[in-house]
Each structure stands twice: as structure tokens, then as C-alpha cells.
TINUZA-441622 format. One line per field, with one value per residue (C-alpha): residue number from 1; residue in three letters; z, y, x. Coordinates in steps of 0.2 Angstrom, whole numbers. Example, Ala and Ser with C-alpha at 12.3 -4.5 7.8 and 13.67 -1.06 7.14 Angstrom:
<rs>
pos	(1, 2)
code	(ala, ser)
Z	(39, 36)
Y	(-22, -5)
X	(62, 68)
</rs>
This chain:
<rs>
pos	(1, 2, 3, 4, 5, 6, 7, 8, 9, 10, 11, 12, 13, 14, 15, 16, 17, 18, 19, 20, 21, 22, 23, 24, 25, 26, 27, 28, 29, 30, 31, 32, 33, 34, 35, 36, 37, 38, 39, 40, 41, 42, 43, 44, 45, 46, 47, 48, 49, 50, 51, 52, 53, 54, 55, 56, 57, 58, 59, 60, 61, 62, 63, 64, 65, 66, 67, 68, 69, 70, 71, 72, 73, 74, 75, 76, 77, 78, 79, 80, 81, 82, 83, 84, 85, 86, 87, 88, 89, 90, 91, 92, 93, 94, 95, 96, 97, 98, 99, 100, 101, 102, 103, 104, 105, 106, 107, 108, 109, 110, 111, 112, 113, 114, 115, 116, 117, 118, 119, 120, 121, 122, 123, 124, 125, 126, 127, 128, 129, 130, 131, 132, 133, 134)
code	(unk, unk, unk, unk, unk, unk, unk, unk, unk, unk, unk, unk, unk, unk, unk, unk, unk, unk, unk, unk, unk, unk, unk, unk, unk, unk, unk, unk, unk, unk, unk, unk, unk, unk, unk, unk, unk, unk, unk, unk, unk, unk, unk, unk, unk, unk, unk, unk, unk, unk, unk, unk, unk, unk, unk, unk, unk, unk, unk, unk, unk, unk, unk, unk, unk, unk, unk, unk, unk, unk, unk, unk, unk, unk, unk, unk, unk, unk, unk, unk, unk, unk, unk, unk, unk, unk, unk, unk, unk, unk, unk, unk, unk, unk, unk, unk, unk, unk, unk, unk, unk, unk, unk, unk, unk, unk, unk, unk, unk, unk, unk, unk, unk, unk, unk, unk, unk, unk, unk, unk, unk, unk, unk, unk, unk, unk, unk, unk, unk, unk, unk, unk, unk, unk)
Z	(241, 228, 222, 204, 201, 191, 179, 177, 177, 194, 196, 207, 225, 224, 234, 218, 208, 220, 230, 247, 251, 267, 259, 244, 255, 260, 244, 247, 264, 260, 245, 253, 268, 257, 248, 267, 270, 252, 247, 231, 227, 221, 214, 204, 208, 196, 201, 187, 187, 169, 161, 172, 186, 202, 211, 205, 217, 217, 231, 231, 219, 199, 201, 211, 208, 203, 218, 204, 212, 204, 192, 185, 168, 175, 163, 171, 166, 167, 168, 168, 170, 156, 169, 181, 167, 159, 175, 181, 163, 162, 179, 176, 160, 171, 182, 169, 162, 179, 187, 170, 160, 148, 140, 122, 126, 135, 123, 105, 112, 109, 123, 136, 133, 144, 157, 173, 188, 202, 222, 232, 250, 258, 265, 274, 273, 256, 259, 245, 235, 218, 202, 187, 183, 167)
Y	(-160, -161, -179, -181, -197, -190, -184, -199, -212, -218, -227, -244, -245, -249, -265, -272, -267, -276, -260, -252, -236, -232, -237, -226, -211, -209, -204, -189, -188, -188, -174, -165, -164, -162, -146, -138, -140, -130, -144, -146, -133, -143, -162, -173, -194, -204, -225, -238, -257, -263, -249, -242, -228, -234, -219, -200, -184, -168, -154, -136, -123, -126, -106, -100, -81, -80, -92, -105, -121, -138, -143, -161, -155, -145, -150, -153, -151, -165, -163, -177, -189, -201, -213, -215, -217, -231, -240, -242, -247, -258, -267, -268, -278, -288, -289, -296, -308, -316, -317, -325, -334, -339, -321, -318, -309, -324, -336, -325, -318, -330, -321, -323, -342, -342, -334, -341, -330, -337, -331, -328, -333, -321, -310, -295, -279, -283, -302, -313, -304, -311, -312, -311, -324, -332)
X	(-42, -56, -62, -61, -68, -85, -72, -62, -76, -73, -91, -88, -79, -61, -65, -73, -55, -45, -40, -44, -51, -43, -26, -30, -35, -17, -12, -23, -17, 1, -1, -11, 0, 17, 5, 4, 23, 27, 36, 24, 12, -3, -6, -17, -18, -28, -26, -33, -31, -35, -37, -53, -51, -51, -48, -45, -41, -32, -28, -16, -13, -10, -3, 6, 4, -15, -19, -29, -35, -30, -43, -46, -41, -25, -9, 7, 25, 36, 54, 68, 56, 61, 73, 60, 43, 55, 60, 42, 38, 50, 46, 27, 35, 44, 29, 16, 28, 34, 16, 8, 22, 5, 4, 8, 24, 30, 23, 31, 46, 61, 68, 57, 59, 77, 71, 63, 54, 59, 57, 70, 72, 72, 57, 54, 43, 36, 35, 44, 56, 57, 72, 74, 86, 93)
</rs>
């Protein structure tokens, strides 16, 4: 695993952005293990909050035949990622509207005024489940 913090401008400890350094370290542990098992040849990860990089690392190989390591400038091809990426973006939007109903989109969007965010009564591994109801 390589730390890419300098390259991506990570300048402060993750705790100052509300992250646990120990938990962020699990990202590298997981992907390094996947690389060792041969599941993936290489990886890179960047975690940011409010546009500020908090964690950046990578490992493995970017080119198996030439044995070239992953670098901060490695470009990755993404195949068939439209649905997963769009789903995450949609859920981020729902989360943002649910967490702060005074956001500009909630105030100006006519359709958002008819939606209410509620906390379901179920508690599990992830705490309370939030539902968006109309």
C-alpha cells in the first residue's frame, strides 16, 4: 500500500474531518488483501468530505504484464458503472435532503415539499433506518 496523501492535498488528520484514522486504514487492509488473493490487480482510493481530501492511498499493479505499480496518476477504466454510480449519487441527494430540510433544493423544489423524512422504528447493525415517505 502506498499513501497518496501528498499528491491529493490531504493536509490535516482525518479526525478533524470527522473520520477515524483506524477505520480509514481498513480500506487499505481490505484492498491489499483482495490484491494478495488475486481478486483485483490494483486499487486506489480517495475519501473526501466537503470537497477536501481526507484519505488517499493505493496499491497493487496497474499493468500486470509490465509489473507497473499503481501511482496517484493511474487512470482506471470503469465498465458498466452507470447504475451503481447513479444510485449512490441519488442516495447522497436523498440523505442530504433528509438531513437538512432547509437546503436550497428542499426550499425551491416543489416536489421536495411533499416528501417527509422519517426515522423508522427498526434498529439494527446500522442504527435507525431512515425512510423517505410521501
